[in-house]
VEXDREN-2710 file (C-alpha; in Angstrom, 1 decimal):
% VEXDREN-2710
k/r/px/py/pz
1/UNK/209.9/10.2/-125.3
2/UNK/211.5/11.1/-128.6
3/UNK/215.1/10.0/-128.3
4/UNK/217.6/9.9/-131.1
5/UNK/219.3/6.6/-131.9
6/UNK/222.6/8.1/-130.8
7/UNK/221.4/7.4/-127.3
8/UNK/221.9/3.7/-128.0
9/UNK/225.6/4.2/-128.9
10/UNK/226.4/6.5/-125.9
11/UNK/224.8/4.1/-123.5
12/UNK/226.5/1.0/-125.0
13/UNK/229.8/2.8/-124.8
14/UNK/229.2/3.5/-121.1
15/UNK/228.4/-0.1/-120.5
16/UNK/231.8/-1.4/-121.6
17/UNK/233.7/1.2/-119.7
18/UNK/234.3/1.5/-116.0
19/UNK/232.2/4.2/-114.5
20/UNK/234.5/6.3/-112.2
21/UNK/231.7/8.6/-111.0
22/UNK/230.1/8.3/-107.6
23/UNK/227.0/6.0/-107.7
24/UNK/223.7/7.8/-107.5
25/UNK/222.2/5.2/-105.2
26/UNK/223.7/2.8/-102.7
27/UNK/222.4/-0.3/-104.5
28/UNK/220.0/-1.7/-107.1
29/UNK/217.7/-4.6/-106.1
30/UNK/215.6/-6.2/-108.9
31/UNK/212.5/-8.4/-108.7
32/UNK/210.5/-9.7/-111.6
33/UNK/210.2/-12.2/-114.4
34/UNK/212.0/-13.0/-117.6
35/UNK/212.0/-9.3/-118.7
36/UNK/214.7/-8.7/-116.1
37/UNK/216.0/-12.2/-115.3
38/UNK/219.8/-12.0/-115.9
39/UNK/220.6/-15.6/-115.1
40/UNK/218.7/-16.9/-112.0
41/UNK/216.9/-19.5/-114.1
42/UNK/220.3/-21.0/-115.0
43/UNK/220.4/-22.4/-111.5
44/UNK/217.0/-24.1/-111.3
45/UNK/215.1/-26.7/-113.3
46/UNK/213.3/-24.2/-115.3
47/UNK/212.0/-24.7/-118.8
48/UNK/212.3/-20.9/-119.4
49/UNK/216.0/-20.4/-119.9
50/UNK/218.0/-18.1/-122.2
51/UNK/221.6/-19.3/-121.6
52/UNK/222.2/-20.3/-125.2
53/UNK/222.7/-18.5/-128.5
54/UNK/221.2/-16.5/-130.1
55/UNK/220.4/-14.9/-126.8
56/UNK/223.2/-12.5/-125.7
57/UNK/224.5/-12.0/-129.3
58/UNK/225.0/-8.3/-128.5
59/UNK/226.0/-8.8/-124.9
60/UNK/229.8/-8.6/-124.1
61/UNK/229.9/-12.1/-122.5
62/UNK/227.4/-13.7/-124.8
63/UNK/224.4/-15.8/-123.6
64/UNK/224.1/-15.3/-119.8
65/UNK/220.4/-16.0/-119.2
66/UNK/219.1/-12.6/-120.3
67/UNK/216.0/-13.0/-122.5
68/UNK/217.1/-10.6/-125.2
69/UNK/220.0/-9.9/-127.6
70/UNK/221.9/-7.6/-125.2
71/UNK/221.0/-5.5/-122.2
72/UNK/217.9/-5.7/-120.1
73/UNK/216.1/-2.7/-118.8
74/UNK/217.6/-3.0/-115.3
75/UNK/221.1/-3.5/-116.8
76/UNK/220.7/-0.1/-118.3
77/UNK/219.3/1.4/-115.1
78/UNK/222.3/0.1/-113.2
79/UNK/224.6/1.8/-115.7
80/UNK/222.7/5.1/-115.5
81/UNK/223.0/4.9/-111.7
82/UNK/226.7/4.3/-112.1
83/UNK/226.4/0.9/-110.3
84/UNK/227.9/-2.5/-111.3
85/UNK/225.4/-4.8/-112.9
86/UNK/223.7/-6.6/-110.0
87/UNK/224.5/-10.3/-110.1
88/UNK/221.8/-13.0/-110.2
89/UNK/221.2/-13.9/-106.6
90/UNK/221.3/-17.7/-107.2
91/UNK/224.7/-17.4/-108.8
92/UNK/226.3/-16.2/-105.5
93/UNK/228.0/-18.7/-103.2
94/UNK/228.4/-18.3/-99.4
95/UNK/231.9/-16.9/-100.0
96/UNK/231.0/-14.1/-102.4
97/UNK/227.8/-12.6/-101.0
98/UNK/229.7/-9.3/-100.6
99/UNK/228.8/-8.6/-104.2
100/UNK/225.2/-7.8/-103.1
101/UNK/226.4/-4.7/-101.3
102/UNK/225.7/-2.8/-104.6
103/UNK/222.7/-4.8/-105.5
104/UNK/221.3/-8.2/-106.5
105/UNK/218.9/-9.5/-109.1
106/UNK/216.2/-11.9/-107.9
107/UNK/214.1/-11.9/-111.1
108/UNK/213.2/-15.3/-112.6
109/UNK/211.7/-16.2/-115.9
110/UNK/208.2/-17.5/-115.3
111/UNK/207.8/-15.8/-111.9
112/UNK/204.4/-14.3/-111.1
113/UNK/202.4/-12.5/-108.5
114/UNK/200.4/-15.6/-107.9
115/UNK/202.1/-18.9/-107.0
116/UNK/200.3/-20.9/-109.6
117/UNK/201.1/-18.5/-112.5
118/UNK/203.9/-19.9/-114.7
119/UNK/203.5/-23.5/-113.5
120/UNK/203.6/-24.9/-117.1
121/UNK/207.2/-23.6/-117.1
122/UNK/208.0/-25.8/-114.1
123/UNK/210.7/-24.3/-111.8
124/UNK/210.6/-20.6/-111.4
125/UNK/210.8/-18.0/-108.6
126/UNK/207.5/-16.4/-107.8
127/UNK/207.4/-12.9/-106.3
128/UNK/206.8/-14.5/-102.9
129/UNK/209.9/-16.7/-103.3
130/UNK/212.0/-13.8/-104.4
131/UNK/210.9/-11.9/-101.3
132/UNK/212.0/-14.9/-99.2
133/UNK/215.4/-14.7/-100.8
134/UNK/215.6/-11.0/-100.2
135/UNK/214.6/-11.6/-96.5
136/UNK/217.6/-13.9/-96.3
137/UNK/219.7/-11.2/-97.9
138/UNK/218.6/-8.6/-95.3
139/UNK/218.8/-11.0/-92.3
140/UNK/221.9/-13.0/-93.2
141/UNK/223.9/-11.8/-96.1
142/UNK/224.1/-8.0/-95.6
143/UNK/224.5/-7.6/-91.8
144/UNK/228.1/-8.8/-91.8
145/UNK/228.9/-6.0/-94.2
146/UNK/227.7/-3.2/-91.8
147/UNK/228.7/-2.0/-88.4
148/UNK/225.2/-1.7/-87.1
149/UNK/221.6/-2.4/-88.0
150/UNK/221.0/1.3/-88.4
151/UNK/223.7/1.5/-91.1
152/UNK/222.1/-1.4/-92.9
153/UNK/218.7/0.4/-92.8
154/UNK/220.3/3.6/-94.2
155/UNK/221.8/1.5/-97.0
156/UNK/218.5/0.0/-97.9
157/UNK/216.7/3.4/-97.7
158/UNK/219.2/4.8/-100.2
159/UNK/218.9/1.9/-102.6
160/UNK/216.6/1.7/-105.7
161/UNK/214.2/-1.3/-106.0
162/UNK/212.7/-2.2/-109.3
163/UNK/209.7/-4.5/-109.3
164/UNK/208.2/-5.9/-112.5
165/UNK/205.4/-8.5/-112.3
166/UNK/202.0/-9.4/-113.9
167/UNK/203.1/-10.5/-117.4
168/UNK/203.3/-14.2/-116.4
169/UNK/200.0/-14.0/-114.5
170/UNK/198.3/-13.1/-117.8
171/UNK/200.4/-15.0/-120.4
172/UNK/200.8/-18.1/-118.3
173/UNK/197.6/-18.1/-116.4
174/UNK/194.7/-16.0/-117.6
175/UNK/195.5/-16.2/-121.3
176/UNK/196.3/-19.9/-121.2
177/UNK/192.9/-21.6/-120.9
178/UNK/194.3/-25.0/-121.9
179/UNK/196.1/-25.1/-118.5
180/UNK/194.0/-22.8/-116.3
181/UNK/190.3/-22.1/-115.7
182/UNK/191.0/-18.6/-114.6
183/UNK/189.5/-16.8/-117.6
184/UNK/186.4/-18.9/-117.4
185/UNK/185.9/-18.3/-113.7
186/UNK/186.9/-14.6/-113.4
187/UNK/186.2/-11.5/-115.4
188/UNK/189.2/-9.3/-116.2
189/UNK/188.3/-6.8/-113.5
190/UNK/187.9/-9.6/-110.9
191/UNK/191.2/-11.2/-111.9
192/UNK/193.0/-7.8/-111.7
193/UNK/191.6/-7.3/-108.2
194/UNK/193.0/-10.6/-107.0
195/UNK/196.4/-9.7/-108.5
196/UNK/196.5/-6.3/-107.0
197/UNK/195.4/-7.5/-103.6
198/UNK/198.3/-9.9/-103.6
199/UNK/200.7/-7.4/-105.1
200/UNK/199.8/-4.9/-102.4
201/UNK/200.7/-7.4/-99.7
202/UNK/204.0/-8.3/-101.4
203/UNK/205.0/-4.6/-101.9
204/UNK/204.3/-4.0/-98.2
205/UNK/206.5/-6.9/-97.3
206/UNK/209.3/-5.4/-99.4
207/UNK/208.8/-2.2/-97.6
208/UNK/208.9/-4.0/-94.2
209/UNK/212.3/-5.5/-95.3
210/UNK/213.7/-2.0/-95.7
211/UNK/212.9/-0.9/-99.2
212/UNK/211.9/2.8/-99.5
213/UNK/212.5/3.9/-103.1
214/UNK/210.5/1.5/-105.3
215/UNK/210.0/1.6/-109.0
216/UNK/207.0/-0.5/-110.1
217/UNK/206.7/-1.3/-113.8
218/UNK/203.2/-1.7/-115.2
219/UNK/202.2/-4.3/-117.9
220/UNK/203.5/-3.8/-121.4
221/UNK/201.2/-4.0/-124.4
222/UNK/201.0/-7.8/-124.2
223/UNK/198.5/-7.9/-127.1
224/UNK/201.3/-6.6/-129.4
225/UNK/203.7/-9.4/-128.7
226/UNK/204.3/-11.8/-131.6
227/UNK/203.2/-14.6/-129.4
228/UNK/199.8/-13.1/-128.7
229/UNK/199.3/-11.8/-132.3
230/UNK/199.5/-15.4/-133.4
231/UNK/197.5/-16.9/-130.5
232/UNK/194.7/-14.3/-130.9
233/UNK/194.7/-14.6/-134.7
234/UNK/194.8/-10.9/-135.4
235/UNK/196.5/-11.1/-138.8
236/UNK/199.6/-9.2/-137.7
237/UNK/198.0/-6.5/-135.7
238/UNK/197.9/-5.9/-131.9
239/UNK/195.1/-7.6/-130.1
240/UNK/192.8/-4.9/-128.7
241/UNK/191.0/-7.5/-126.7
242/UNK/194.1/-8.3/-124.8
243/UNK/195.4/-4.8/-124.5
244/UNK/192.2/-2.9/-123.7
245/UNK/189.8/-5.4/-122.1
246/UNK/191.9/-8.1/-120.4
247/UNK/195.0/-6.4/-119.0
248/UNK/193.6/-2.8/-118.8
249/UNK/192.0/-3.2/-115.4
250/UNK/195.3/-4.1/-113.9
251/UNK/197.2/-1.3/-115.6
252/UNK/194.5/1.3/-114.7
253/UNK/194.3/0.4/-111.0
254/UNK/198.0/-0.2/-110.4
255/UNK/199.0/3.6/-110.0
256/UNK/196.0/4.1/-107.6
257/UNK/197.4/1.2/-105.5
258/UNK/200.8/2.7/-105.4
259/UNK/199.4/6.1/-104.4
260/UNK/197.6/4.4/-101.4
261/UNK/200.8/2.7/-100.4
262/UNK/202.7/6.0/-100.5
263/UNK/200.4/7.3/-97.8
264/UNK/200.1/4.2/-95.7
265/UNK/203.8/3.2/-95.7
266/UNK/205.7/6.0/-94.0
267/UNK/208.8/7.3/-95.8
268/UNK/208.1/5.3/-98.9
269/UNK/208.4/6.7/-102.5
270/UNK/206.7/4.6/-105.2
271/UNK/207.3/5.4/-108.9
272/UNK/205.0/4.0/-111.5
273/UNK/206.5/3.2/-114.9
274/UNK/203.8/3.3/-117.5
275/UNK/205.3/0.7/-119.8
276/UNK/202.1/0.3/-121.7
277/UNK/202.0/4.0/-122.7
278/UNK/205.7/4.0/-123.7
279/UNK/205.4/0.7/-125.6
280/UNK/202.3/1.7/-127.6
281/UNK/204.1/4.9/-128.5
282/UNK/206.8/2.8/-130.1
283/UNK/204.4/0.4/-131.8
284/UNK/202.2/3.2/-133.2
285/UNK/205.1/5.2/-134.6
286/UNK/208.1/2.9/-135.0
287/UNK/210.0/5.0/-137.5
288/UNK/210.2/7.8/-135.0
289/UNK/212.4/5.6/-132.8
290/UNK/214.3/3.8/-135.6
291/UNK/212.2/0.6/-135.9
292/UNK/210.7/-1.0/-138.9
293/UNK/209.4/-4.4/-137.7
294/UNK/207.0/-4.4/-134.8
295/UNK/205.0/-7.6/-135.0
296/UNK/207.5/-10.3/-135.6
297/UNK/210.4/-11.8/-133.6
298/UNK/214.0/-11.2/-134.6
299/UNK/215.0/-14.8/-133.8
300/UNK/213.3/-18.0/-134.9
301/UNK/210.4/-17.7/-132.5
302/UNK/207.6/-16.2/-134.4
303/UNK/206.6/-18.7/-137.0
304/UNK/204.3/-20.7/-134.7
305/UNK/204.0/-18.4/-131.7
306/UNK/206.8/-19.9/-129.8
307/UNK/207.8/-17.7/-126.9
308/UNK/211.6/-18.3/-126.9
309/UNK/214.3/-18.4/-129.5
310/UNK/215.3/-21.9/-130.7
311/UNK/218.9/-22.8/-129.7
312/UNK/221.7/-22.0/-132.0
313/UNK/219.6/-21.0/-135.0
314/UNK/220.4/-17.9/-137.0
315/UNK/218.9/-14.6/-135.9
316/UNK/218.2/-11.5/-137.9
317/UNK/221.1/-9.3/-138.8
318/UNK/219.1/-6.1/-138.6
319/UNK/218.3/-6.4/-134.9
320/UNK/218.2/-2.6/-134.3
321/UNK/215.1/-2.5/-136.5
322/UNK/213.1/-5.0/-134.5
323/UNK/210.9/-4.2/-131.5
324/UNK/210.8/-7.9/-130.4
325/UNK/213.7/-10.3/-130.1
326/UNK/211.6/-13.4/-129.5
327/UNK/207.9/-14.1/-129.0
328/UNK/207.5/-11.7/-126.1
329/UNK/210.7/-10.0/-125.0
330/UNK/211.8/-6.7/-126.5
331/UNK/215.2/-6.1/-128.1
332/UNK/218.0/-4.3/-126.4
333/UNK/217.2/-1.0/-128.3
334/UNK/213.7/-1.0/-126.9
335/UNK/215.1/-1.6/-123.4
336/UNK/217.4/1.3/-123.8
337/UNK/214.6/3.6/-124.9
338/UNK/212.3/2.6/-122.1
339/UNK/215.0/2.8/-119.4
340/UNK/216.2/6.2/-120.6
341/UNK/212.7/7.6/-120.6
342/UNK/212.1/6.5/-117.1
343/UNK/215.5/7.5/-115.8
344/UNK/215.6/11.1/-116.7
345/UNK/212.4/11.8/-118.8
346/UNK/209.2/13.6/-118.1
347/UNK/206.2/12.2/-116.3
348/UNK/205.0/10.7/-119.6
349/UNK/206.5/7.4/-118.7
350/UNK/207.4/7.5/-115.0
351/UNK/205.5/9.4/-112.4
352/UNK/205.3/11.3/-110.1
353/UNK/209.1/11.5/-110.5
354/UNK/211.8/9.8/-112.6
355/UNK/214.5/7.4/-111.4
356/UNK/217.2/10.1/-111.3
357/UNK/215.0/12.3/-109.1
358/UNK/214.1/9.2/-107.0
359/UNK/217.8/8.5/-106.4
360/UNK/218.3/12.1/-105.1
361/UNK/215.2/12.1/-102.9
362/UNK/215.8/12.3/-99.2
363/UNK/214.0/9.7/-97.1
364/UNK/212.8/10.8/-93.7
365/UNK/214.9/9.3/-91.0
366/UNK/212.2/7.3/-89.2
367/UNK/212.4/3.9/-87.6
368/UNK/209.7/1.5/-88.5
END
């Protein structure tokens, strides 16, 4: 996963230019929480919003609702696939739904696998709610854009789906005992089993709606976030309890779940992104990747463990050297590294194939 920092500049240059090449996939559809929310929460009564400075300070159009200083991981994947950036689904009106032909983003800050996860953040789109919106996309928004249902099925079979969940189920459920009894009632393995049972059903629903090429991101090293470092009182170091006791059962079992789904859901290809492995590689050897500050937030979010940047306050000027932009979300440079590693890297990060190989893979022509 060793990439020179010149990768950042080449990718950023490609972002601001029109890509004339033929797209590698028909579309990119995104599901998740604030890691990949690009503006959906702007349209609901959510406490988790990022539509104000200093968010977006390095994004061409400024603060859009992305919870970082610039590009999200799925922004970068879209660019690498030579696709337009998928619009936030809630931003689309009845007259411009044609934009979803090349993809849409359903991710919502505060969204979890479980309905109750993230409830302290008030309004948010859970994975179930995001799936309901995608069902509307498949049944109402997309059909007028195709000549037949078979053409629509082929379009969806050639699209890339990125799914990223679980962070909120831990940070705003299991690791929040002042609001939830979950950690008192369930051991980490028992909680992971509940999450994975629900996740399996949700991924199956996504498949039944037409998804075939699905990238599933595992949990990052949540114990290394500035928020958890402060909450767990580790004195600036990652919390091994969070990383290797609490979230480990989910991360360990997730690839086995995806393997089972590959065999039971005919024609599906699931790619597992080992975010934890990639992230701990950065944290343990930051200088190798050009970082110097791994345990503090770039913006004014780390002094008391606050998750988000405070509005309109100064942010750090050396953003390229920070791993985290706020109390939980990584900086653009981390997102670039992670996306690049999964797009065309070895199986160290994404397995059994990378996203580039996934885009080229032929799906068997079978009806459900």
